[in-house]
Structures are given as structure tokens and as C-alpha cells.
PDB file of N, CA, C and O in Angstrom, chain B, residues numbered from 101:
ATOM      1  N   MET B 101       6.110 -10.048  19.841  1.00  0.00           N
ATOM      2  CA  MET B 101       6.300  -8.661  19.468  1.00  0.00           C
ATOM      3  C   MET B 101       6.641  -8.537  17.985  1.00  0.00           C
ATOM      4  O   MET B 101       6.211  -7.591  17.324  1.00  0.00           O
ATOM      5  N   ASP B 102       7.413  -9.494  17.461  1.00  0.00           N
ATOM      6  CA  ASP B 102       7.759  -9.446  16.043  1.00  0.00           C
ATOM      7  C   ASP B 102       6.517  -9.577  15.166  1.00  0.00           C
ATOM      8  O   ASP B 102       6.423  -8.953  14.109  1.00  0.00           O
ATOM      9  N   ARG B 103       5.567 -10.392  15.615  1.00  0.00           N
ATOM     10  CA  ARG B 103       4.337 -10.564  14.829  1.00  0.00           C
ATOM     11  C   ARG B 103       3.514  -9.296  14.814  1.00  0.00           C
ATOM     12  O   ARG B 103       2.936  -8.947  13.785  1.00  0.00           O
ATOM     13  N   PHE B 104       3.449  -8.605  15.928  1.00  0.00           N
ATOM     14  CA  PHE B 104       2.713  -7.353  15.974  1.00  0.00           C
ATOM     15  C   PHE B 104       3.373  -6.296  15.093  1.00  0.00           C
ATOM     16  O   PHE B 104       2.687  -5.564  14.379  1.00  0.00           O
ATOM     17  N   LYS B 105       4.694  -6.217  15.141  1.00  0.00           N
ATOM     18  CA  LYS B 105       5.420  -5.273  14.288  1.00  0.00           C
ATOM     19  C   LYS B 105       5.188  -5.601  12.820  1.00  0.00           C
ATOM     20  O   LYS B 105       4.960  -4.706  12.006  1.00  0.00           O
ATOM     21  N   TYR B 106       5.246  -6.881  12.484  1.00  0.00           N
ATOM     22  CA  TYR B 106       5.021  -7.288  11.102  1.00  0.00           C
ATOM     23  C   TYR B 106       3.611  -6.918  10.662  1.00  0.00           C
ATOM     24  O   TYR B 106       3.420  -6.413   9.556  1.00  0.00           O
ATOM     25  N   PHE B 107       2.620  -7.165  11.519  1.00  0.00           N
ATOM     26  CA  PHE B 107       1.240  -6.807  11.205  1.00  0.00           C
ATOM     27  C   PHE B 107       1.103  -5.305  11.009  1.00  0.00           C
ATOM     28  O   PHE B 107       0.424  -4.861  10.083  1.00  0.00           O
ATOM     29  N   LEU B 108       1.734  -4.526  11.861  1.00  0.00           N
ATOM     30  CA  LEU B 108       1.686  -3.072  11.753  1.00  0.00           C
ATOM     31  C   LEU B 108       2.365  -2.591  10.471  1.00  0.00           C
ATOM     32  O   LEU B 108       1.833  -1.726   9.776  1.00  0.00           O
ATOM     33  N   TYR B 109       3.537  -3.146  10.155  1.00  0.00           N
ATOM     34  CA  TYR B 109       4.237  -2.765   8.931  1.00  0.00           C
ATOM     35  C   TYR B 109       3.424  -3.131   7.689  1.00  0.00           C
ATOM     36  O   TYR B 109       3.365  -2.362   6.730  1.00  0.00           O
ATOM     37  N   GLN B 110       2.804  -4.300   7.714  1.00  0.00           N
ATOM     38  CA  GLN B 110       1.984  -4.711   6.578  1.00  0.00           C
ATOM     39  C   GLN B 110       0.788  -3.781   6.408  1.00  0.00           C
ATOM     40  O   GLN B 110       0.438  -3.424   5.284  1.00  0.00           O
ATOM     41  N   SER B 111       0.167  -3.390   7.500  1.00  0.00           N
ATOM     42  CA  SER B 111      -0.973  -2.469   7.424  1.00  0.00           C
ATOM     43  C   SER B 111      -0.551  -1.127   6.843  1.00  0.00           C
ATOM     44  O   SER B 111      -1.244  -0.573   5.989  1.00  0.00           O
ATOM     45  N   ILE B 112       0.572  -0.608   7.297  1.00  0.00           N
ATOM     46  CA  ILE B 112       1.073   0.665   6.774  1.00  0.00           C
ATOM     47  C   ILE B 112       1.429   0.523   5.296  1.00  0.00           C
ATOM     48  O   ILE B 112       1.130   1.410   4.497  1.00  0.00           O
ATOM     49  N   PHE B 113       2.062  -0.580   4.936  1.00  0.00           N
ATOM     50  CA  PHE B 113       2.426  -0.814   3.541  1.00  0.00           C
ATOM     51  C   PHE B 113       1.187  -0.875   2.649  1.00  0.00           C
ATOM     52  O   PHE B 113       1.146  -0.219   1.609  1.00  0.00           O
ATOM     53  N   PHE B 114       0.191  -1.643   3.037  1.00  0.00           N
ATOM     54  CA  PHE B 114      -1.019  -1.761   2.232  1.00  0.00           C
ATOM     55  C   PHE B 114      -1.777  -0.439   2.168  1.00  0.00           C
ATOM     56  O   PHE B 114      -2.332  -0.098   1.123  1.00  0.00           O
ATOM     57  N   CYS B 115      -1.808   0.310   3.267  1.00  0.00           N
ATOM     58  CA  CYS B 115      -2.473   1.623   3.252  1.00  0.00           C
ATOM     59  C   CYS B 115      -1.781   2.585   2.302  1.00  0.00           C
ATOM     60  O   CYS B 115      -2.440   3.323   1.570  1.00  0.00           O
ATOM     61  N   SER B 116      -0.454   2.579   2.313  1.00  0.00           N
ATOM     62  CA  SER B 116       0.266   3.504   1.426  1.00  0.00           C
ATOM     63  C   SER B 116       0.055   3.133  -0.042  1.00  0.00           C
ATOM     64  O   SER B 116      -0.116   4.015  -0.883  1.00  0.00           O
ATOM     65  N   VAL B 117       0.066   1.849  -0.353  1.00  0.00           N
ATOM     66  CA  VAL B 117      -0.168   1.435  -1.742  1.00  0.00           C
ATOM     67  C   VAL B 117      -1.593   1.780  -2.173  1.00  0.00           C
ATOM     68  O   VAL B 117      -1.805   2.277  -3.279  1.00  0.00           O
ATOM     69  N   LEU B 118      -2.560   1.520  -1.310  1.00  0.00           N
ATOM     70  CA  LEU B 118      -3.943   1.849  -1.645  1.00  0.00           C
ATOM     71  C   LEU B 118      -4.158   3.353  -1.748  1.00  0.00           C
ATOM     72  O   LEU B 118      -4.928   3.815  -2.590  1.00  0.00           O
ATOM     73  N   LEU B 119      -3.483   4.117  -0.899  1.00  0.00           N
ATOM     74  CA  LEU B 119      -3.613   5.573  -0.950  1.00  0.00           C
ATOM     75  C   LEU B 119      -3.086   6.135  -2.261  1.00  0.00           C
ATOM     76  O   LEU B 119      -3.726   6.986  -2.878  1.00  0.00           O
ATOM     77  N   VAL B 120      -1.935   5.666  -2.680  1.00  0.00           N
ATOM     78  CA  VAL B 120      -1.382   6.119  -3.966  1.00  0.00           C
ATOM     79  C   VAL B 120      -2.321   5.715  -5.100  1.00  0.00           C
ATOM     80  O   VAL B 120      -2.525   6.482  -6.041  1.00  0.00           O
ATOM     81  N   ASN B 121      -2.884   4.528  -5.013  1.00  0.00           N
ATOM     82  CA  ASN B 121      -3.808   4.076  -6.044  1.00  0.00           C
ATOM     83  C   ASN B 121      -5.073   4.930  -6.075  1.00  0.00           C
ATOM     84  O   ASN B 121      -5.558   5.261  -7.157  1.00  0.00           O
ATOM     85  N   VAL B 122      -5.617   5.295  -4.914  1.00  0.00           N
ATOM     86  CA  VAL B 122      -6.825   6.108  -4.859  1.00  0.00           C
ATOM     87  C   VAL B 122      -6.556   7.503  -5.407  1.00  0.00           C
ATOM     88  O   VAL B 122      -7.383   8.056  -6.132  1.00  0.00           O
ATOM     89  N   ILE B 123      -5.415   8.068  -5.067  1.00  0.00           N
ATOM     90  CA  ILE B 123      -5.105   9.426  -5.513  1.00  0.00           C
ATOM     91  C   ILE B 123      -4.934   9.491  -7.025  1.00  0.00           C
ATOM     92  O   ILE B 123      -5.472  10.391  -7.670  1.00  0.00           O
ATOM     93  N   PHE B 124      -4.191   8.547  -7.596  1.00  0.00           N
ATOM     94  CA  PHE B 124      -3.881   8.625  -9.016  1.00  0.00           C
ATOM     95  C   PHE B 124      -4.885   7.893  -9.900  1.00  0.00           C
ATOM     96  O   PHE B 124      -4.811   8.006 -11.123  1.00  0.00           O
ATOM     97  N   ASN B 125      -5.809   7.155  -9.322  1.00  0.00           N
ATOM     98  CA  ASN B 125      -6.770   6.406 -10.114  1.00  0.00           C
ATOM     99  C   ASN B 125      -7.750   7.317 -10.840  1.00  0.00           C
ATOM    100  O   ASN B 125      -8.208   6.978 -11.931  1.00  0.00           O
ATOM    101  N   LYS B 126      -8.078   8.457 -10.262  1.00  0.00           N
ATOM    102  CA  LYS B 126      -9.048   9.339 -10.908  1.00  0.00           C
ATOM    103  C   LYS B 126      -8.476  10.028 -12.149  1.00  0.00           C
ATOM    104  O   LYS B 126      -9.237  10.551 -12.963  1.00  0.00           O
ATOM    105  N   TYR B 127      -7.160  10.037 -12.306  1.00  0.00           N
ATOM    106  CA  TYR B 127      -6.553  10.659 -13.472  1.00  0.00           C
ATOM    107  C   TYR B 127      -6.399   9.700 -14.647  1.00  0.00           C
ATOM    108  O   TYR B 127      -6.239  10.144 -15.784  1.00  0.00           O
ATOM    109  N   VAL B 128      -6.445   8.410 -14.397  1.00  0.00           N
ATOM    110  CA  VAL B 128      -6.308   7.417 -15.457  1.00  0.00           C
ATOM    111  C   VAL B 128      -7.718   7.004 -15.867  1.00  0.00           C
ATOM    112  O   VAL B 128      -8.469   6.442 -15.069  1.00  0.00           O
ATOM    113  N   SER B 129      -8.068   7.291 -17.128  1.00  0.00           N
ATOM    114  CA  SER B 129      -9.430   7.018 -17.577  1.00  0.00           C
ATOM    115  C   SER B 129      -9.403   6.151 -18.826  1.00  0.00           C
ATOM    116  O   SER B 129      -8.339   5.759 -19.305  1.00  0.00           O
ATOM    117  N   LYS B 130     -10.599   5.857 -19.349  1.00  0.00           N
ATOM    118  CA  LYS B 130     -10.737   4.922 -20.457  1.00  0.00           C
ATOM    119  C   LYS B 130     -10.003   5.389 -21.722  1.00  0.00           C
ATOM    120  O   LYS B 130      -9.140   4.655 -22.204  1.00  0.00           O
ATOM    121  N   PRO B 131     -10.295   6.558 -22.278  1.00  0.00           N
ATOM    122  CA  PRO B 131      -9.473   6.954 -23.435  1.00  0.00           C
ATOM    123  C   PRO B 131      -8.100   7.402 -22.938  1.00  0.00           C
ATOM    124  O   PRO B 131      -7.982   8.415 -22.249  1.00  0.00           O
ATOM    125  N   PHE B 132      -7.080   6.652 -23.288  1.00  0.00           N
ATOM    126  CA  PHE B 132      -5.732   6.892 -22.790  1.00  0.00           C
ATOM    127  C   PHE B 132      -5.179   8.168 -23.403  1.00  0.00           C
ATOM    128  O   PHE B 132      -4.991   8.245 -24.617  1.00  0.00           O
ATOM    129  N   THR B 133      -4.915   9.172 -22.569  1.00  0.00           N
ATOM    130  CA  THR B 133      -4.455  10.472 -23.048  1.00  0.00           C
ATOM    131  C   THR B 133      -3.117  10.830 -22.405  1.00  0.00           C
ATOM    132  O   THR B 133      -2.519  10.033 -21.683  1.00  0.00           O
ATOM    133  N   GLN B 134      -2.672  12.036 -22.685  1.00  0.00           N
ATOM    134  CA  GLN B 134      -1.414  12.512 -22.127  1.00  0.00           C
ATOM    135  C   GLN B 134      -1.513  12.689 -20.613  1.00  0.00           C
ATOM    136  O   GLN B 134      -0.524  12.501 -19.905  1.00  0.00           O
ATOM    137  N   THR B 135      -2.681  13.046 -20.117  1.00  0.00           N
ATOM    138  CA  THR B 135      -2.879  13.176 -18.673  1.00  0.00           C
ATOM    139  C   THR B 135      -2.664  11.843 -17.968  1.00  0.00           C
ATOM    140  O   THR B 135      -2.120  11.801 -16.865  1.00  0.00           O
ATOM    141  N   ASP B 136      -3.088  10.755 -18.604  1.00  0.00           N
ATOM    142  CA  ASP B 136      -2.894   9.428 -18.033  1.00  0.00           C
ATOM    143  C   ASP B 136      -1.408   9.085 -17.937  1.00  0.00           C
ATOM    144  O   ASP B 136      -0.961   8.517 -16.940  1.00  0.00           O
ATOM    145  N   ILE B 137      -0.658   9.427 -18.956  1.00  0.00           N
ATOM    146  CA  ILE B 137       0.777   9.158 -18.947  1.00  0.00           C
ATOM    147  C   ILE B 137       1.464   9.969 -17.842  1.00  0.00           C
ATOM    148  O   ILE B 137       2.349   9.457 -17.157  1.00  0.00           O
ATOM    149  N   ILE B 138       1.062  11.217 -17.671  1.00  0.00           N
ATOM    150  CA  ILE B 138       1.629  12.058 -16.612  1.00  0.00           C
ATOM    151  C   ILE B 138       1.284  11.490 -15.243  1.00  0.00           C
ATOM    152  O   ILE B 138       2.132  11.465 -14.351  1.00  0.00           O
ATOM    153  N   ALA B 139       0.042  11.034 -15.066  1.00  0.00           N
ATOM    154  CA  ALA B 139      -0.369  10.453 -13.780  1.00  0.00           C
ATOM    155  C   ALA B 139       0.412   9.177 -13.483  1.00  0.00           C
ATOM    156  O   ALA B 139       0.835   8.957 -12.348  1.00  0.00           O
ATOM    157  N   ILE B 140       0.601   8.351 -14.481  1.00  0.00           N
ATOM    158  CA  ILE B 140       1.359   7.117 -14.281  1.00  0.00           C
ATOM    159  C   ILE B 140       2.817   7.426 -13.963  1.00  0.00           C
ATOM    160  O   ILE B 140       3.395   6.830 -13.054  1.00  0.00           O
ATOM    161  N   CYS B 141       3.411   8.353 -14.706  1.00  0.00           N
ATOM    162  CA  CYS B 141       4.815   8.708 -14.477  1.00  0.00           C
ATOM    163  C   CYS B 141       5.025   9.377 -13.118  1.00  0.00           C
ATOM    164  O   CYS B 141       6.070   9.198 -12.492  1.00  0.00           O
ATOM    165  N   SER B 142       4.040  10.144 -12.664  1.00  0.00           N
ATOM    166  CA  SER B 142       4.193  10.781 -11.358  1.00  0.00           C
ATOM    167  C   SER B 142       3.921   9.821 -10.211  1.00  0.00           C
ATOM    168  O   SER B 142       4.364  10.074  -9.091  1.00  0.00           O
ATOM    169  N   SER B 143       3.205   8.725 -10.454  1.00  0.00           N
ATOM    170  CA  SER B 143       2.965   7.753  -9.390  1.00  0.00           C
ATOM    171  C   SER B 143       4.114   6.753  -9.254  1.00  0.00           C
ATOM    172  O   SER B 143       4.260   6.127  -8.204  1.00  0.00           O
ATOM    173  N   ILE B 144       4.917   6.594 -10.282  1.00  0.00           N
ATOM    174  CA  ILE B 144       6.029   5.635 -10.236  1.00  0.00           C
ATOM    175  C   ILE B 144       7.032   5.953  -9.122  1.00  0.00           C
ATOM    176  O   ILE B 144       7.464   5.021  -8.443  1.00  0.00           O
ATOM    177  N   PRO B 145       7.431   7.219  -8.890  1.00  0.00           N
ATOM    178  CA  PRO B 145       8.357   7.477  -7.767  1.00  0.00           C
ATOM    179  C   PRO B 145       7.779   7.092  -6.402  1.00  0.00           C
ATOM    180  O   PRO B 145       8.520   6.654  -5.521  1.00  0.00           O
ATOM    181  N   PHE B 146       6.470   7.250  -6.219  1.00  0.00           N
ATOM    182  CA  PHE B 146       5.860   6.855  -4.954  1.00  0.00           C
ATOM    183  C   PHE B 146       5.962   5.348  -4.757  1.00  0.00           C
ATOM    184  O   PHE B 146       6.307   4.879  -3.672  1.00  0.00           O
ATOM    185  N   PHE B 147       5.659   4.592  -5.811  1.00  0.00           N
ATOM    186  CA  PHE B 147       5.759   3.143  -5.706  1.00  0.00           C
ATOM    187  C   PHE B 147       7.210   2.689  -5.514  1.00  0.00           C
ATOM    188  O   PHE B 147       7.473   1.746  -4.767  1.00  0.00           O
ATOM    189  N   LEU B 148       8.138   3.350  -6.180  1.00  0.00           N
ATOM    190  CA  LEU B 148       9.552   2.998  -5.998  1.00  0.00           C
ATOM    191  C   LEU B 148      10.038   3.322  -4.585  1.00  0.00           C
ATOM    192  O   LEU B 148      10.836   2.579  -4.015  1.00  0.00           O
ATOM    193  N   ALA B 149       9.553   4.434  -4.024  1.00  0.00           N
ATOM    194  CA  ALA B 149       9.923   4.777  -2.651  1.00  0.00           C
ATOM    195  C   ALA B 149       9.371   3.752  -1.669  1.00  0.00           C
ATOM    196  O   ALA B 149      10.044   3.375  -0.710  1.00  0.00           O
ATOM    197  N   ILE B 150       8.149   3.306  -1.912  1.00  0.00           N
ATOM    198  CA  ILE B 150       7.557   2.284  -1.049  1.00  0.00           C
ATOM    199  C   ILE B 150       8.343   0.990  -1.161  1.00  0.00           C
ATOM    200  O   ILE B 150       8.624   0.348  -0.149  1.00  0.00           O
ATOM    201  N   ILE B 151       8.701   0.598  -2.374  1.00  0.00           N
ATOM    202  CA  ILE B 151       9.435  -0.645  -2.584  1.00  0.00           C
ATOM    203  C   ILE B 151      10.853  -0.546  -2.007  1.00  0.00           C
ATOM    204  O   ILE B 151      11.395  -1.550  -1.543  1.00  0.00           O
ATOM    205  N   ALA B 152      11.457   0.635  -2.028  1.00  0.00           N
ATOM    206  CA  ALA B 152      12.807   0.804  -1.486  1.00  0.00           C
ATOM    207  C   ALA B 152      12.833   0.689   0.033  1.00  0.00           C
ATOM    208  O   ALA B 152      13.848   0.293   0.605  1.00  0.00           O
ATOM    209  N   VAL B 153      11.747   1.025   0.681  1.00  0.00           N
ATOM    210  CA  VAL B 153      11.696   0.990   2.140  1.00  0.00           C
ATOM    211  C   VAL B 153      11.427  -0.424   2.662  1.00  0.00           C
ATOM    212  O   VAL B 153      11.788  -0.738   3.796  1.00  0.00           O
ATOM    213  N   ILE B 154      10.809  -1.267   1.861  1.00  0.00           N
ATOM    214  CA  ILE B 154      10.402  -2.604   2.308  1.00  0.00           C
ATOM    215  C   ILE B 154      11.564  -3.427   2.874  1.00  0.00           C
ATOM    216  O   ILE B 154      11.414  -3.964   3.971  1.00  0.00           O
ATOM    217  N   PRO B 155      12.707  -3.562   2.200  1.00  0.00           N
ATOM    218  CA  PRO B 155      13.787  -4.377   2.794  1.00  0.00           C
ATOM    219  C   PRO B 155      14.310  -3.829   4.117  1.00  0.00           C
ATOM    220  O   PRO B 155      14.752  -4.598   4.971  1.00  0.00           O
ATOM    221  N   LYS B 156      14.266  -2.526   4.295  1.00  0.00           N
ATOM    222  CA  LYS B 156      14.732  -1.950   5.550  1.00  0.00           C
ATOM    223  C   LYS B 156      13.756  -2.247   6.692  1.00  0.00           C
ATOM    224  O   LYS B 156      14.165  -2.426   7.839  1.00  0.00           O
ATOM    225  N   ILE B 157      12.477  -2.296   6.364  1.00  0.00           N
ATOM    226  CA  ILE B 157      11.466  -2.549   7.396  1.00  0.00           C
ATOM    227  C   ILE B 157      11.463  -4.007   7.809  1.00  0.00           C
ATOM    228  O   ILE B 157      11.456  -4.317   9.000  1.00  0.00           O
ATOM    229  N   TYR B 158      11.468  -4.901   6.840  1.00  0.00           N
ATOM    230  CA  TYR B 158      11.377  -6.331   7.116  1.00  0.00           C
ATOM    231  C   TYR B 158      12.766  -6.933   7.282  1.00  0.00           C
ATOM    232  O   TYR B 158      13.118  -7.885   6.585  1.00  0.00           O
ATOM    233  N   ASN B 159      13.529  -6.402   8.168  1.00  0.00           N
ATOM    234  CA  ASN B 159      14.915  -6.788   8.372  1.00  0.00           C
ATOM    235  C   ASN B 159      15.006  -8.125   9.104  1.00  0.00           C
ATOM    236  O   ASN B 159      15.105  -8.149  10.331  1.00  0.00           O
ATOM    237  N   LYS B 160      14.975  -9.228   8.375  1.00  0.00           N
ATOM    238  CA  LYS B 160      15.167 -10.577   8.915  1.00  0.00           C
ATOM    239  C   LYS B 160      14.286 -10.861  10.129  1.00  0.00           C
ATOM    240  O   LYS B 160      14.781 -11.163  11.215  1.00  0.00           O
ATOM    241  N   LYS B 161      12.995 -10.760   9.930  1.00  0.00           N
ATOM    242  CA  LYS B 161      12.070 -11.123  11.002  1.00  0.00           C
ATOM    243  C   LYS B 161      12.039 -12.638  11.135  1.00  0.00           C
ATOM    244  O   LYS B 161      12.058 -13.354  10.134  1.00  0.00           O
ATOM    245  N   ASN B 162      11.992 -13.117  12.346  1.00  0.00           N
ATOM    246  CA  ASN B 162      11.971 -14.553  12.607  1.00  0.00           C
ATOM    247  C   ASN B 162      10.528 -15.059  12.623  1.00  0.00           C
ATOM    248  O   ASN B 162      10.057 -15.601  13.623  1.00  0.00           O
ATOM    249  N   ILE B 163       9.850 -14.876  11.517  1.00  0.00           N
ATOM    250  CA  ILE B 163       8.470 -15.313  11.387  1.00  0.00           C
ATOM    251  C   ILE B 163       8.402 -16.219  10.170  1.00  0.00           C
ATOM    252  O   ILE B 163       8.967 -15.905   9.122  1.00  0.00           O
ATOM    253  N   GLY B 164       7.719 -17.331  10.306  1.00  0.00           N
ATOM    254  CA  GLY B 164       7.591 -18.259   9.189  1.00  0.00           C
ATOM    255  C   GLY B 164       6.717 -17.706   8.081  1.00  0.00           C
ATOM    256  O   GLY B 164       5.942 -16.772   8.287  1.00  0.00           O
ATOM    257  N   LEU B 165       6.853 -18.292   6.912  1.00  0.00           N
ATOM    258  CA  LEU B 165       6.096 -17.828   5.756  1.00  0.00           C
ATOM    259  C   LEU B 165       4.594 -17.980   5.958  1.00  0.00           C
ATOM    260  O   LEU B 165       3.822 -17.114   5.545  1.00  0.00           O
ATOM    261  N   THR B 166       4.178 -19.060   6.583  1.00  0.00           N
ATOM    262  CA  THR B 166       2.754 -19.270   6.837  1.00  0.00           C
ATOM    263  C   THR B 166       2.206 -18.202   7.772  1.00  0.00           C
ATOM    264  O   THR B 166       1.121 -17.668   7.543  1.00  0.00           O
ATOM    265  N   ASN B 167       2.948 -17.893   8.814  1.00  0.00           N
ATOM    266  CA  ASN B 167       2.516 -16.832   9.730  1.00  0.00           C
ATOM    267  C   ASN B 167       2.493 -15.473   9.045  1.00  0.00           C
ATOM    268  O   ASN B 167       1.609 -14.660   9.316  1.00  0.00           O
ATOM    269  N   LYS B 168       3.454 -15.216   8.162  1.00  0.00           N
ATOM    270  CA  LYS B 168       3.457 -13.957   7.428  1.00  0.00           C
ATOM    271  C   LYS B 168       2.219 -13.838   6.548  1.00  0.00           C
ATOM    272  O   LYS B 168       1.608 -12.773   6.459  1.00  0.00           O
ATOM    273  N   PHE B 169       1.859 -14.933   5.905  1.00  0.00           N
ATOM    274  CA  PHE B 169       0.669 -14.921   5.059  1.00  0.00           C
ATOM    275  C   PHE B 169      -0.576 -14.645   5.898  1.00  0.00           C
ATOM    276  O   PHE B 169      -1.391 -13.796   5.537  1.00  0.00           O
ATOM    277  N   TRP B 170      -0.728 -15.358   7.015  1.00  0.00           N
ATOM    278  CA  TRP B 170      -1.923 -15.193   7.833  1.00  0.00           C
ATOM    279  C   TRP B 170      -1.948 -13.865   8.579  1.00  0.00           C
ATOM    280  O   TRP B 170      -3.020 -13.434   9.004  1.00  0.00           O
ATOM    281  N   LEU B 171      -0.831 -13.214   8.751  1.00  0.00           N
ATOM    282  CA  LEU B 171      -0.820 -11.867   9.303  1.00  0.00           C
ATOM    283  C   LEU B 171      -1.081 -10.805   8.238  1.00  0.00           C
ATOM    284  O   LEU B 171      -1.586  -9.724   8.540  1.00  0.00           O
ATOM    285  N   SER B 172      -0.733 -11.122   6.992  1.00  0.00           N
ATOM    286  CA  SER B 172      -0.942 -10.166   5.907  1.00  0.00           C
ATOM    287  C   SER B 172      -2.407 -10.054   5.500  1.00  0.00           C
ATOM    288  O   SER B 172      -2.853  -8.987   5.079  1.00  0.00           O
ATOM    289  N   VAL B 173      -3.147 -11.133   5.621  1.00  0.00           N
ATOM    290  CA  VAL B 173      -4.568 -11.106   5.221  1.00  0.00           C
ATOM    291  C   VAL B 173      -5.365 -10.122   6.087  1.00  0.00           C
ATOM    292  O   VAL B 173      -6.029  -9.252   5.524  1.00  0.00           O
ATOM    293  N   PRO B 174      -5.335 -10.210   7.424  1.00  0.00           N
ATOM    294  CA  PRO B 174      -6.079  -9.211   8.198  1.00  0.00           C
ATOM    295  C   PRO B 174      -5.492  -7.802   8.075  1.00  0.00           C
ATOM    296  O   PRO B 174      -6.216  -6.815   8.211  1.00  0.00           O
ATOM    297  N   ALA B 175      -4.182  -7.705   7.819  1.00  0.00           N
ATOM    298  CA  ALA B 175      -3.589  -6.378   7.609  1.00  0.00           C
ATOM    299  C   ALA B 175      -4.148  -5.743   6.346  1.00  0.00           C
ATOM    300  O   ALA B 175      -4.404  -4.539   6.313  1.00  0.00           O
ATOM    301  N   PHE B 176      -4.336  -6.548   5.308  1.00  0.00           N
ATOM    302  CA  PHE B 176      -4.910  -6.033   4.066  1.00  0.00           C
ATOM    303  C   PHE B 176      -6.366  -5.625   4.281  1.00  0.00           C
ATOM    304  O   PHE B 176      -6.796  -4.583   3.785  1.00  0.00           O
ATOM    305  N   VAL B 177      -7.117  -6.427   5.006  1.00  0.00           N
ATOM    306  CA  VAL B 177      -8.518  -6.093   5.297  1.00  0.00           C
ATOM    307  C   VAL B 177      -8.583  -4.820   6.139  1.00  0.00           C
ATOM    308  O   VAL B 177      -9.417  -3.951   5.885  1.00  0.00           O
ATOM    309  N   LEU B 178      -7.720  -4.708   7.123  1.00  0.00           N
ATOM    310  CA  LEU B 178      -7.678  -3.495   7.939  1.00  0.00           C
ATOM    311  C   LEU B 178      -7.317  -2.274   7.097  1.00  0.00           C
ATOM    312  O   LEU B 178      -7.874  -1.196   7.306  1.00  0.00           O
ATOM    313  N   ALA B 179      -6.400  -2.426   6.156  1.00  0.00           N
ATOM    314  CA  ALA B 179      -6.021  -1.318   5.279  1.00  0.00           C
ATOM    315  C   ALA B 179      -7.188  -0.903   4.399  1.00  0.00           C
ATOM    316  O   ALA B 179      -7.398   0.289   4.176  1.00  0.00           O
ATOM    317  N   ILE B 180      -7.949  -1.868   3.896  1.00  0.00           N
ATOM    318  CA  ILE B 180      -9.113  -1.540   3.072  1.00  0.00           C
ATOM    319  C   ILE B 180     -10.152  -0.785   3.892  1.00  0.00           C
ATOM    320  O   ILE B 180     -10.706   0.212   3.428  1.00  0.00           O
ATOM    321  N   VAL B 181     -10.420  -1.253   5.106  1.00  0.00           N
ATOM    322  CA  VAL B 181     -11.388  -0.577   5.971  1.00  0.00           C
ATOM    323  C   VAL B 181     -10.906   0.831   6.302  1.00  0.00           C
ATOM    324  O   VAL B 181     -11.686   1.781   6.244  1.00  0.00           O
ATOM    325  N   PHE B 182      -9.632   0.972   6.648  1.00  0.00           N
ATOM    326  CA  PHE B 182      -9.084   2.289   6.969  1.00  0.00           C
ATOM    327  C   PHE B 182      -9.152   3.228   5.774  1.00  0.00           C
ATOM    328  O   PHE B 182      -9.533   4.390   5.919  1.00  0.00           O
ATOM    329  N   MET B 183      -8.787   2.739   4.600  1.00  0.00           N
ATOM    330  CA  MET B 183      -8.816   3.590   3.405  1.00  0.00           C
ATOM    331  C   MET B 183     -10.251   3.945   3.022  1.00  0.00           C
ATOM    332  O   MET B 183     -10.504   5.045   2.530  1.00  0.00           O
ATOM    333  N   ASP B 184     -11.183   3.036   3.241  1.00  0.00           N
ATOM    334  CA  ASP B 184     -12.582   3.331   2.961  1.00  0.00           C
ATOM    335  C   ASP B 184     -13.087   4.429   3.889  1.00  0.00           C
ATOM    336  O   ASP B 184     -13.785   5.342   3.447  1.00  0.00           O
ATOM    337  N   LEU B 185     -12.744   4.349   5.161  1.00  0.00           N
ATOM    338  CA  LEU B 185     -13.125   5.406   6.093  1.00  0.00           C
ATOM    339  C   LEU B 185     -12.451   6.727   5.750  1.00  0.00           C
ATOM    340  O   LEU B 185     -13.077   7.785   5.808  1.00  0.00           O
ATOM    341  N   LEU B 186     -11.193   6.661   5.399  1.00  0.00           N
ATOM    342  CA  LEU B 186     -10.463   7.870   5.025  1.00  0.00           C
ATOM    343  C   LEU B 186     -11.044   8.503   3.766  1.00  0.00           C
ATOM    344  O   LEU B 186     -11.187   9.723   3.683  1.00  0.00           O
ATOM    345  N   GLU B 187     -11.374   7.675   2.800  1.00  0.00           N
ATOM    346  CA  GLU B 187     -11.964   8.180   1.562  1.00  0.00           C
ATOM    347  C   GLU B 187     -13.349   8.765   1.816  1.00  0.00           C
ATOM    348  O   GLU B 187     -13.728   9.757   1.193  1.00  0.00           O
ATOM    349  N   PHE B 188     -14.099   8.162   2.720  1.00  0.00           N
ATOM    350  CA  PHE B 188     -15.421   8.675   3.063  1.00  0.00           C
ATOM    351  C   PHE B 188     -15.317  10.021   3.751  1.00  0.00           C
ATOM    352  O   PHE B 188     -16.140  10.903   3.505  1.00  0.00           O
ATOM    353  N   LEU B 189     -14.314  10.198   4.616  1.00  0.00           N
ATOM    354  CA  LEU B 189     -14.196  11.443   5.371  1.00  0.00           C
ATOM    355  C   LEU B 189     -13.532  12.562   4.588  1.00  0.00           C
ATOM    356  O   LEU B 189     -13.918  13.722   4.730  1.00  0.00           O
ATOM    357  N   ILE B 190     -12.545  12.242   3.765  1.00  0.00           N
ATOM    358  CA  ILE B 190     -11.759  13.293   3.096  1.00  0.00           C
ATOM    359  C   ILE B 190     -12.155  13.496   1.650  1.00  0.00           C
ATOM    360  O   ILE B 190     -12.446  14.616   1.231  1.00  0.00           O
ATOM    361  N   PHE B 191     -12.168  12.426   0.895  1.00  0.00           N
ATOM    362  CA  PHE B 191     -12.404  12.570  -0.543  1.00  0.00           C
ATOM    363  C   PHE B 191     -13.878  12.575  -0.753  1.00  0.00           C
ATOM    364  O   PHE B 191     -14.340  12.686  -1.889  1.00  0.00           O
TER     365      PHE B 191
END
């Protein structure tokens, strides 16, 4: 059960990071302007909120580092597939 929870948490974590990246990526362009600075500054609280939640979620799981790595890889792939479908349907 701990492995499934870890896989689920990793998928949610990767989806949230990718979602923030997709939303704010269109505002950051090649010639660096004031809009880019505003987009970066407004995305920082989202990343800090995500990082602040991580220790509370991963509260001393009894999973080895190797298992965490091998559970994170398919979670990342699942997050990419989910975000691609979401981007196709919404954006």
C-alpha cells in the first residue's frame, strides 16, 4: 500500500510541476522582457507551495531508495501522458 501511495503522490507531484510549467511557459519568450519577469515571479509561489507540501506527503515512507526511483519513473511518464491529454483537450 505504501508503494501505491508513493506512486500516486509522485504522479500528482509531477503533474502539478508540469502544469505550472505549461501555464507559465507561454509567457517566457526569447527576448527577455518585463512580462517574463512577472511570469517568473508569479510562478515562484506555486513552486514554493509544491515544495512545502512534499515533506508532509512523504512522511517517512518505508520504501527503499531503489524502489522510490523505479516508482518515480513510471509516475513521471504517467504525468507526461496525462498532461499531454489535458493540454490536447483544454489548451
